[in-house]
DOSE-79709 format. One record per residue (C-alpha): residue number from 0; chain; z, x, y. Coordinates in Angstrom, 1 decimal, always signed. Each point is the difference from the previous one (the first is absolute). Last residue first. Layout:
// residues N
     i   ch        z        x        y
   NUM    A        Z        X        Y
...
//
This chain:
// residues 284
     i   ch        z        x        y
   283    A   +298.0    -26.0    -71.8
   282    A     +2.8     +2.6     +0.5
   281    A     +2.7     -2.0     -1.7
   280    A     -1.2     +1.3     -3.4
   279    A     -2.0     -2.5     -2.1
   278    A     +1.2     -2.3     -2.8
   277    A     +0.6     -2.8     +2.4
   276    A     -3.6     +0.2     +1.1
   275    A     -0.9     -0.9     -3.6
   274    A     +2.0     -3.2     +0.2
   273    A     -1.4     -0.8     +3.4
   272    A     -3.4     -0.1     -1.7
   271    A     -2.5     +2.7     +0.8
   270    A     -3.6     +0.0     +1.2
   269    A     -1.2     +3.4     +1.3
   268    A     +0.6     +0.7     -2.7
   267    A     +0.4     +2.1     -3.1
   266    A     -3.0     +2.2     +0.9
   265    A     +0.0     +0.3     +3.8
   264    A     +3.8     -0.5     +0.4
   263    A     +0.8     +2.6     -2.6
   262    A     +3.2     -0.9     -1.8
   261    A     +2.6     +2.1     -1.8
   260    A     +2.1     +0.4     +3.1
   259    A     -2.3     -0.6     +3.0
   258    A     -3.3     +2.0     -0.1
   257    A     -2.4     -0.9     +2.8
   256    A     -0.7     +3.6     +1.0
   255    A     -0.6     +1.2     -3.6
   254    A     -3.5     +1.2     +0.5
   253    A     -1.3     -1.1     -3.4
   252    A     +1.0     -3.7     -0.3
   251    A     -3.5     -1.4     +0.5
   250    A     -0.2     -1.3     +3.6
   249    A     -0.1     +3.5     +1.5
   248    A     +2.2     -0.7     +3.1
   247    A     +2.5     -2.7     -0.4
   246    A     +3.1     +0.5     +2.3
   245    A     +1.1     -3.6     +0.1
   244    A     -2.2     -2.8     -1.3
   243    A     +2.7     -2.2     -1.6
   242    A     -0.7     -3.5     -1.0
   241    A     +2.2     -3.0     -0.7
   240    A     +0.9     -2.3     -2.8
   239    A     +3.1     -2.2     -0.5
   238    A     +0.0     -1.7     -3.4
   237    A     +1.6     +2.9     -1.8
   236    A     +2.8     -0.1     +2.6
   235    A     +0.9     -3.5     -1.2
   234    A     +0.5     -2.3     +3.1
   233    A     +3.7     -0.9     +0.4
   232    A     +0.0     -0.8     +3.7
   231    A     +1.7     +3.3     +0.8
   230    A     -2.8     +1.8     -1.9
   229    A     -2.5     -1.8     +2.3
   228    A     +2.0     +1.0     +3.0
   227    A     +0.1     +3.7     -1.0
   226    A     -3.7     -0.1     -0.7
   225    A     -0.8     -1.4     +3.4
   224    A     +2.3     +2.4     +1.8
   223    A     -1.4     +3.1     -1.6
   222    A     -3.6     -1.2     +0.1
   221    A     +0.3     -0.6     +3.7
   220    A     +1.5     +3.5     +0.6
   219    A     -2.8     +1.6     -2.0
   218    A     -2.7     -1.8     +2.2
   217    A     -1.9     -2.6     -2.0
   216    A     -0.6     -1.2     -3.6
   215    A     +1.5     -2.8     -2.0
   214    A     -1.1     -1.7     -3.2
   213    A     +2.5     -2.6     -1.4
   212    A     -0.3     -1.5     -3.5
   211    A     +1.3     -3.5     -0.7
   210    A     +0.5     -1.5     -3.5
   209    A     +2.4     -2.6     +1.3
   208    A     -0.2     -1.2     +3.6
   207    A     +3.2     +1.1     +1.9
   206    A     -2.0     +2.1     +2.5
   205    A     -1.3     -3.1     +1.8
   204    A     -0.8     +1.9     +3.2
   203    A     +0.6     -0.7     +3.7
   202    A     +3.8     -0.3     +0.5
   201    A     +1.2     +2.2     -2.9
   200    A     -2.6     +2.7     +0.6
   199    A     +0.2     -0.1     +3.8
   198    A     +2.5     +2.7     +0.7
   197    A     -1.7     +2.5     -2.3
   196    A     -3.3     -0.6     +1.8
   195    A     +1.2     +1.0     +3.5
   194    A     +0.1     -2.8     +2.6
   193    A     -2.1     -2.7     +1.6
   192    A     -2.0     -2.6     -1.9
   191    A     -2.9     -1.9     +1.5
   190    A     -0.4     -1.5     +3.4
   189    A     -1.2     +3.0     +2.0
   188    A     -1.4     -0.9     +3.4
   187    A     +2.6     +1.9     +2.0
   186    A     +1.9     +2.6     -2.0
   185    A     +2.9     +0.1     -2.5
   184    A     +0.8     +3.4     -1.5
   183    A     -0.9     +1.7     -3.3
   182    A     -3.0     -2.1     -1.0
   181    A     -0.3     -2.4     -3.0
   180    A     -2.8     -1.7     -1.9
   179    A     +0.3     -2.4     -2.9
   178    A     -2.5     -1.1     -2.6
   177    A     +0.4     -2.5     -2.8
   176    A     -2.3     -0.3     -2.9
   175    A     -0.2     -2.9     -2.5
   174    A     -3.7     -0.5     +0.7
   173    A     -1.7     +2.4     +2.3
   172    A     -0.3     -1.2     +3.6
   171    A     +2.5     +2.5     +1.5
   170    A     -1.6     +3.0     -1.6
   169    A     -3.5     -0.9     +0.9
   168    A     +0.9     -0.8     +3.6
   167    A     +2.0     +3.2     +0.3
   166    A     -2.6     +2.5     -1.4
   165    A     -1.8     +0.6     +3.3
   164    A     +3.3     +0.9     +1.6
   163    A     +0.2     +3.1     -2.2
   162    A     +2.8     +1.8     +2.0
   161    A     +2.4     -1.1     +2.7
   160    A     +1.0     +2.6     +2.6
   159    A     -0.9     -2.1     +3.1
   158    A     +2.4     -2.8     -1.2
   157    A     +2.8     +2.6     +0.0
   156    A     +1.8     +2.4     -2.3
   155    A     -1.5     -1.7     -3.1
   154    A     +1.4     -1.6     -3.1
   153    A     -2.0     -1.9     -2.6
   152    A     +1.9     -2.3     -2.4
   151    A     -2.2     -1.4     -2.7
   150    A     +0.8     -2.5     -2.7
   149    A     -2.0     -0.7     -3.1
   148    A     +0.9     -2.8     -2.4
   147    A     -1.2     +0.4     -3.6
   146    A     -2.6     +2.6     -1.1
   145    A     -2.9     +0.1     -2.4
   144    A     -1.8     -2.9     +1.8
   143    A     -0.6     +2.2     +3.0
   142    A     -2.1     +2.5     -1.9
   141    A     -3.7     -1.1     +0.2
   140    A     +0.5     -1.7     +3.3
   139    A     +1.4     +3.2     +1.5
   138    A     +3.5     -0.5     +1.2
   137    A     +1.4     +2.5     -2.5
   136    A     -2.4     +2.7     +1.0
   135    A     +0.2     -0.7     +3.7
   134    A     +3.8     +0.4     -0.1
   133    A     -0.3     +3.1     -2.2
   132    A     -2.3     +1.9     +2.4
   131    A     +2.0     -1.4     +2.9
   130    A     +3.2     +1.5     -1.4
   129    A     -1.6     +3.5     +0.3
   128    A     -0.6     -0.7     +3.8
   127    A     +3.2     -2.0     +0.7
   126    A     +1.8     +3.3     +0.4
   125    A     -2.0     +0.6     +3.3
   124    A     +2.5     -2.4     +1.6
   123    A     +2.6     -1.6     -2.3
   122    A     -0.6     -1.8     -3.3
   121    A     +2.0     -2.4     -2.1
   120    A     -2.0     -1.6     -2.8
   119    A     +1.7     -2.6     -2.3
   118    A     -1.7     -0.9     -3.3
   117    A     +0.8     -2.8     -2.4
   116    A     -0.8     +1.2     -3.6
   115    A     -2.6     -1.0     -2.6
   114    A     -1.9     +3.2     +0.4
   113    A     +2.1     +2.8     +1.4
   112    A     +0.1     +1.9     -3.3
   111    A     -3.8     +0.3     +0.1
   110    A     -0.3     +1.2     +3.5
   109    A     +2.6     +2.8     +0.2
   108    A     -0.9     +1.6     +3.3
   107    A     -1.9     +3.2     +0.0
   106    A     +0.6     +3.2     -2.0
   105    A     -1.2     +2.8     +2.1
   104    A     -3.4     +1.4     +0.9
   103    A     -3.4     -1.5     +0.9
   102    A     -1.3     +2.6     +0.7
   101    A     -2.0     +2.1     +2.3
   100    A     -1.6     -1.1     +3.3
    99    A     -1.9     +2.1     +2.5
    98    A     -1.2     -1.2     +3.4
    97    A     -3.4     -0.9     +1.5
    96    A     -0.6     -1.6     +3.4
    95    A     -2.0     -3.2     +0.2
    94    A     +2.7     -1.9     +2.0
    93    A     +1.7     +2.5     +2.2
    92    A     +2.7     +2.7     -0.4
    91    A     +2.7     +0.8     +2.6
    90    A     +2.7     -2.0     -1.8
    89    A     -0.7     +2.1     -3.1
    88    A     +0.5     +3.2     +1.9
    87    A     +3.3     -1.3     +1.4
    86    A     +1.1     -0.9     -3.6
    85    A     -0.8     +3.5     -1.2
    84    A     +1.9     +1.8     +2.8
    83    A     +3.0     -2.3     +0.3
    82    A     +1.4     -3.5     +0.6
    81    A     -2.8     -2.5     +0.5
    80    A     +0.8     -2.8     -2.3
    79    A     -2.8     -0.4     -2.6
    78    A     -1.0     -3.0     -2.1
    77    A     -2.1     +0.2     -3.2
    76    A     -2.9     -2.0     -1.2
    75    A     -2.4     -0.4     -2.9
    74    A     -3.6     -1.2     -0.2
    73    A     -2.7     -1.8     -2.0
    72    A     +2.2     -1.2     -2.9
    71    A     +2.8     -1.8     +1.7
    70    A     +2.2     -1.2     -2.9
    69    A     +1.6     +3.4     +0.2
    68    A     +2.0     -1.4     +3.0
    67    A     +0.1     +1.8     +3.3
    66    A     +2.7     +2.2     +1.6
    65    A     -0.3     +2.9     -2.4
    64    A     +2.8     +2.5     +0.5
    63    A     -0.7     +3.1     +2.1
    62    A     +0.5     +3.7     -0.8
    61    A     -1.1     +2.7     +2.4
    60    A     -2.8     +2.5     +0.3
    59    A     -1.0     +2.8     +2.4
    58    A     -2.0     +0.8     +3.2
    57    A     -3.4     +1.4     -0.8
    56    A     -1.0     -3.1     -2.0
    55    A     +2.3     -2.8     +0.5
    54    A     +1.2     -0.5     -3.5
    53    A     +1.8     -3.1     -1.4
    52    A     +2.2     +0.3     -3.1
    51    A     +0.3     -3.4     -1.8
    50    A     +2.8     -2.3     -0.8
    49    A     +1.1     -2.5     -2.6
    48    A     +2.0     -3.0     +0.8
    47    A     -2.7     -2.6     -0.8
    46    A     -2.0     +1.4     -2.9
    45    A     -3.2     +2.1     +0.3
    44    A     -3.6     +0.0     -1.2
    43    A     -3.1     +1.9     +1.0
    42    A     -2.9     -0.3     -2.4
    41    A     -2.4     -1.9     +2.2
    40    A     +0.7     +2.0     +3.1
    39    A     -0.3     +3.3     -1.8
    38    A     -3.3     -1.2     -1.5
    37    A     -1.2     -0.9     +3.5
    36    A     +0.8     +3.3     +1.5
    35    A     +0.9     -0.3     +3.7
    34    A     +3.3     -1.6     -0.8
    33    A     +1.0     -2.9     +2.2
    32    A     +2.9     +0.0     +2.4
    31    A     +1.9     -2.5     +2.3
    30    A     +2.5     +1.7     +2.3
    29    A     +2.9     -1.9     +1.5
    28    A     +1.5     +1.4     +3.2
    27    A     +3.6     +0.3     +1.2
    26    A     +1.2     +1.4     +3.3
    25    A     +3.7     -0.9     +0.6
    24    A     -0.7     +0.7     +3.7
    23    A     -0.8     -3.7     +0.3
    22    A     -2.9     -2.4     -0.8
    21    A     +0.0     +0.4     -3.8
    20    A     -2.6     -0.6     -2.6
    19    A     -3.1     +1.9     +1.3
    18    A     -2.6     -0.7     -2.7
    17    A     -2.4     +2.6     -1.2
    16    A     -3.0     -1.0     -2.2
    15    A     -2.6     +1.7     -2.2
    14    A     +1.7     +3.4     -0.3
    13    A     -2.1     +1.8     -2.5
    12    A     +1.4     +1.7     -3.1
    11    A     -0.7     +3.4     -1.4
    10    A     +1.9     +0.9     -3.1
     9    A     +2.9     +2.5     +0.2
     8    A     +0.2     +2.6     -2.7
     7    A     +3.4     +0.3     -1.7
     6    A     -1.0     -2.0     -3.1
     5    A     -3.0     +2.3     -0.4
     4    A     +2.4     +2.9     -0.6
     3    A     +1.5     -1.9     -3.0
     2    A     +3.6     -0.9     +0.0
     1    A     +1.7     -0.4     -3.4
     0    A     +2.8     -2.5     +0.1
//
């Protein structure tokens, strides 16, 4: 891939809305953006699963997956957990502030080959963000007919750590779609599932449906146990899909920081099948 200098220049985008997602010290906000330049706005396209490099001018930049569906034409969104310098700077911004965006980068989720399949989504915490882009895409009224049964299992640390609550009514009321929520430990007032996602797959999901593809994203330890359980249940590793966003820096495969074996996470991913992950060194 030839990288032009212009591809590395961030485009100015305005923050048009900031939503505080969590109510605990797991501080997560969702940012809604719109490009300042109208032509840039009209021509911007991305796929669920791709990512962008976000710049806080004077501070630095960091990669974030898209949390909104490309079916939304007037804006795009990403979610940020406050963990470091750039994320802290983002959390201190206000609606109306300007940040930089370059991208999209990466390969995205396999949309065409998923058509005609049953879909299971298993997400944990901030890892639900890139899944939300795909969930909202497949549940869009123009796309829902392309897929069979859709099941969602969304895992959070506690009720105060749930994300994207405004989507739940839509998700739950979409035809042939089943949504489950779980938290780590039981608590007063919580009547839904309790337990880690890998312990609930058999009990809460119809994983035995033929032609089923599983998308999962969350903390590395969650992905590890979920994918191990799915393999134990006989799911084809080629039908288990996740994302890696580790160590990405330049976004275009030039800095080498995200190199794992013969893969570059930013170019060959961040979306990988479990079959592909099996070809990687243990370090991933």
